[in-house]
C-alpha positions as CSV (number, residue, x, y, z in Angstrom):
1,M,1.0,1.7,91.5
2,T,3.5,4.1,90.9
3,V,3.3,7.4,92.8
4,P,4.4,10.4,91.0
5,P,6.9,12.7,92.1
6,P,6.0,15.6,94.1
7,P,6.5,18.9,91.3
8,G,9.6,20.5,91.0
9,S,11.2,17.0,91.6
10,W,13.0,14.9,88.9
11,P,13.3,12.6,87.8
12,P,11.9,10.3,90.1
13,P,13.9,8.0,92.5
14,P,14.3,4.3,90.9
15,E,12.4,2.3,92.3
16,S,14.5,-0.4,94.7
17,G,16.2,-3.4,93.1
18,D,15.3,-1.1,89.7
19,N,18.5,-0.7,88.2
20,E,18.1,0.0,84.2
21,P,17.2,3.5,83.2
22,R,14.0,3.7,81.9
23,F,13.2,5.1,78.4
24,G,13.2,9.0,77.7
25,E,15.6,9.3,81.0
26,P,19.3,10.2,81.1
27,S,21.7,7.8,82.7
28,I,23.5,8.8,85.2
29,S,27.2,7.7,85.8
30,P,28.9,7.2,89.2
31,P,31.7,9.8,90.0
32,P,34.9,8.2,89.4
33,P,37.1,6.7,92.5
34,A,39.3,9.0,94.1
35,P,43.0,8.5,93.3
36,S,45.1,7.0,96.0
37,W,48.0,8.1,97.9
38,D,50.2,6.3,95.4
39,Q,49.3,7.7,92.6
40,L,49.3,11.7,93.7
41,F,52.9,11.1,94.9
42,E,53.5,9.8,91.1
43,L,51.5,12.9,90.0
44,D,53.7,14.9,92.0
45,D,56.8,13.6,90.8
46,I,56.1,14.1,87.7
47,R,55.4,18.2,87.9
48,R,58.3,18.5,89.6
49,P,60.9,20.2,87.0
50,T,63.7,17.5,86.1
51,A,67.5,19.2,87.1
52,R,69.6,18.9,84.2
53,P,72.8,16.9,84.2
54,Q,75.7,19.0,84.9
55,P,78.9,17.8,82.3
56,Q,81.4,17.3,84.3
57,R,84.7,19.2,84.3
58,R,87.4,16.6,82.2
59,K,91.2,17.3,84.0
60,P,93.9,18.6,82.2
61,D,96.0,16.1,80.7
62,P,99.5,16.5,82.6
63,K,101.5,15.9,79.1
64,W,99.6,19.1,77.7
65,V,100.6,20.8,81.2
66,L,103.9,20.1,80.7
67,A,103.9,21.4,77.1
68,G,102.7,24.7,77.9
69,L,105.3,24.9,80.5
70,A,107.8,24.3,78.4
71,A,106.8,26.4,75.9
72,I,106.4,29.9,78.1
73,A,110.2,29.0,79.6
74,L,111.6,28.8,75.7
75,I,109.8,32.1,75.2
76,V,111.4,33.6,78.0
77,V,114.6,32.6,77.1
78,I,114.5,33.7,72.9
79,A,113.3,37.0,74.7
80,L,116.4,37.2,77.1
81,V,118.9,36.6,74.4
82,V,117.3,39.2,71.6
83,W,117.4,41.8,75.1
84,L,121.2,41.0,75.9
85,V,122.6,40.4,72.4
86,P,122.5,44.2,71.3
87,S,123.7,45.1,74.4
88,D,127.0,43.2,73.5
89,R,127.1,44.8,70.4
90,G,126.6,48.0,72.1
91,A,129.6,47.5,74.2
92,E,131.7,46.1,71.7
93,S,131.0,49.0,69.3
94,A,132.0,51.5,71.8
95,S,135.4,49.6,72.6
96,G,136.1,49.3,69.5
97,S,135.7,53.4,69.0
98,T,137.1,53.7,72.5
99,S,140.7,51.9,70.8
100,S,140.2,53.7,67.5
101,E,140.5,56.8,69.5
102,A,143.6,55.8,71.3
103,S,145.4,54.4,68.2
104,P,145.0,55.9,65.4
105,A,144.9,54.1,62.4
106,V,148.3,52.9,60.5
107,P,148.0,54.2,56.9
108,D,148.3,51.8,54.3
109,P,151.4,51.8,52.3
110,A,150.0,52.5,49.5
111,V,148.2,55.2,50.2
112,K,151.5,56.8,51.9
113,E,153.2,56.1,48.8
114,A,150.7,58.0,46.7
115,Q,150.8,61.1,49.3
116,A,154.6,61.3,48.6
117,R,154.1,61.2,44.9
118,L,151.7,63.9,44.5
119,S,153.9,65.9,46.8
120,E,156.4,66.0,44.5
121,L,153.7,67.5,42.1
122,I,152.4,70.5,43.7
123,P,153.6,73.7,42.5
124,A,156.3,75.4,43.7
125,G,155.7,78.6,46.1
126,Y,153.6,76.6,49.4
127,P,155.6,78.0,52.7
128,A,156.0,74.3,54.6
129,G,153.0,72.8,56.6
130,S,150.8,74.9,54.6
131,C,149.4,71.9,52.5
132,K,148.1,68.6,54.1
133,P,146.5,65.3,53.0
134,T,142.9,64.8,53.1
135,P,140.6,61.8,52.4
136,A,141.0,60.9,48.7
137,P,137.6,60.2,47.0
138,S,136.2,57.1,45.4
139,F,138.0,57.8,41.9
140,A,141.5,59.1,43.6
141,V,144.3,57.6,45.4
142,A,145.5,60.6,47.3
143,A,144.3,64.5,47.6
144,M,146.0,67.1,49.8
145,T,144.7,70.7,50.0
146,C,147.0,73.7,50.2
147,E,146.6,77.0,51.7
148,K,147.8,80.6,50.2
149,N,150.9,80.4,47.6
150,S,153.1,82.2,48.7
151,D,154.4,83.8,44.9
152,P,152.8,86.6,43.3
153,G,149.4,86.1,41.9
154,G,149.3,82.3,43.5
155,P,145.9,81.3,44.8
156,V,144.7,81.7,48.4
157,T,143.4,77.8,48.3
158,A,144.2,74.9,46.4
159,T,143.3,71.5,46.0
160,Y,145.6,68.8,44.2
161,T,144.2,65.4,43.3
162,L,145.3,62.0,41.9
163,T,143.2,60.0,40.1
164,R,143.0,56.5,39.8
165,S,142.7,56.5,35.8
166,R,142.3,59.0,32.4
167,Q,137.8,58.3,32.7
168,D,138.3,59.7,36.3
169,L,140.8,62.2,36.0
170,S,138.3,63.6,33.3
171,A,135.1,63.3,34.8
172,A,136.2,65.0,37.7
173,F,137.4,67.4,36.0
174,N,134.0,68.1,34.2
175,E,132.3,68.6,37.5
176,I,134.9,71.3,38.3
177,V,133.4,72.2,34.6
178,K,129.8,72.4,35.9
179,K,130.0,73.9,39.0
180,S,131.7,77.1,38.0
181,V,130.7,79.7,35.9
182,T,133.1,79.4,32.3
183,V,134.8,82.7,31.2
184,E,137.6,82.9,28.4
185,C,140.9,82.6,30.2
186,P,143.0,85.8,29.9
187,G,144.7,86.6,26.5
188,R,141.5,85.1,24.5
189,I,142.8,81.6,25.6
190,Q,139.7,79.1,25.0
191,S,138.3,77.6,27.5
192,P,138.0,74.8,28.5
193,G,140.8,74.3,26.2
194,P,143.9,71.8,25.6
195,W,147.1,73.4,26.8
196,R,150.5,72.9,26.5
197,R,154.0,73.1,27.8
198,N,156.5,75.7,26.5
199,A,159.1,72.8,26.4
200,T,157.2,70.5,24.3
201,P,154.1,73.0,21.8
202,Q,153.3,70.0,19.8
203,Q,152.4,68.0,22.7
204,V,149.1,68.2,24.4
205,S,150.1,68.2,28.2
206,G,146.0,68.5,29.4
207,T,142.9,70.7,29.5
208,L,142.8,74.4,31.2
209,F,139.8,75.8,32.5
210,C,139.0,79.4,33.4
211,G,135.9,79.9,35.3
212,M,134.0,82.2,38.7
213,Q,132.9,79.9,42.0
214,G,131.6,83.7,43.4
215,Q,135.7,84.2,42.7
216,P,138.2,83.6,40.3
217,V,138.8,79.4,39.6
218,V,141.4,77.7,37.1
219,A,141.7,73.9,37.2
220,W,143.7,72.3,34.7
221,T,144.5,68.3,34.4
222,D,148.0,66.4,33.6
223,D,147.1,63.6,31.9
224,A,150.8,61.9,31.9
225,R,150.8,62.3,35.4
226,L,146.2,61.3,36.3
227,L,146.8,65.0,37.8
228,L,143.8,67.5,38.9
229,S,144.5,71.1,40.6
230,V,142.0,73.6,41.0
231,V,142.9,76.8,42.6
232,R,141.0,79.6,44.1
233,A,141.1,83.5,44.6
234,D,139.2,85.2,47.7
235,A,137.6,88.0,47.5
236,R,140.4,90.7,47.4
237,Q,143.0,88.6,45.6
238,P,144.2,87.5,43.4
239,T,142.4,88.6,40.3
240,L,141.4,86.1,37.6
241,P,144.6,87.2,35.5
242,Q,147.0,86.9,38.3
243,L,145.9,84.0,38.8
244,Y,146.2,82.8,35.2
245,S,149.9,84.5,35.0
246,W,150.9,82.3,38.5
247,W,149.3,79.7,36.6
248,S,152.0,80.0,33.3
249,S,154.8,79.7,35.3
250,H,153.7,76.8,37.3
251,S,152.2,74.5,35.3
């Protein structure tokens, strides 16, 4: 006979030897067994963060190290060469300038011959030493500059140039005309225009020009001799008629 449980207690304790659950009663599972020490240590290992393996550093290849050192040495050598070469050139130029100052350049024989020929073509009336050679332009072989001519009506300054060809002579003469204000030559002579020597009135000797460059200027060519002559006055003398009269007797 089964004794009913006291009020407030449920479910009734099973009778001894009765392991089967009764109909309508919930089954109670036994609690899981406690983990062993080995299992606890395994769980602890799993929960611990795993350290990432550090990459191993490769040792530099000795061949590449030697190649880098060789490249650096080459760059240093090139820099030294570049730095030293201009210094040598500067020393050479300095020594060259010193030697040129010490010993003036010897004139070329052809240049000396051209200057001598030009000296013979210069009009009369210049005192000794008043005409001196000057560097010839590219279109000329010789040039000379003269100071005041001592003859009546003579120019204050003058330049005489021996050109290389008729074309050079014409081009140089045209440049003088361009740089001047053209005026009619005294006696109503055409300017620029042909001129003739008294000994050969039928033969044109060259071209004559009268103008102003602030002061009177007279220029003329001697076509047969390839000679260009330009004479000038200053602010006081001579006048254009006087300068033209001097040219008439000295051309």
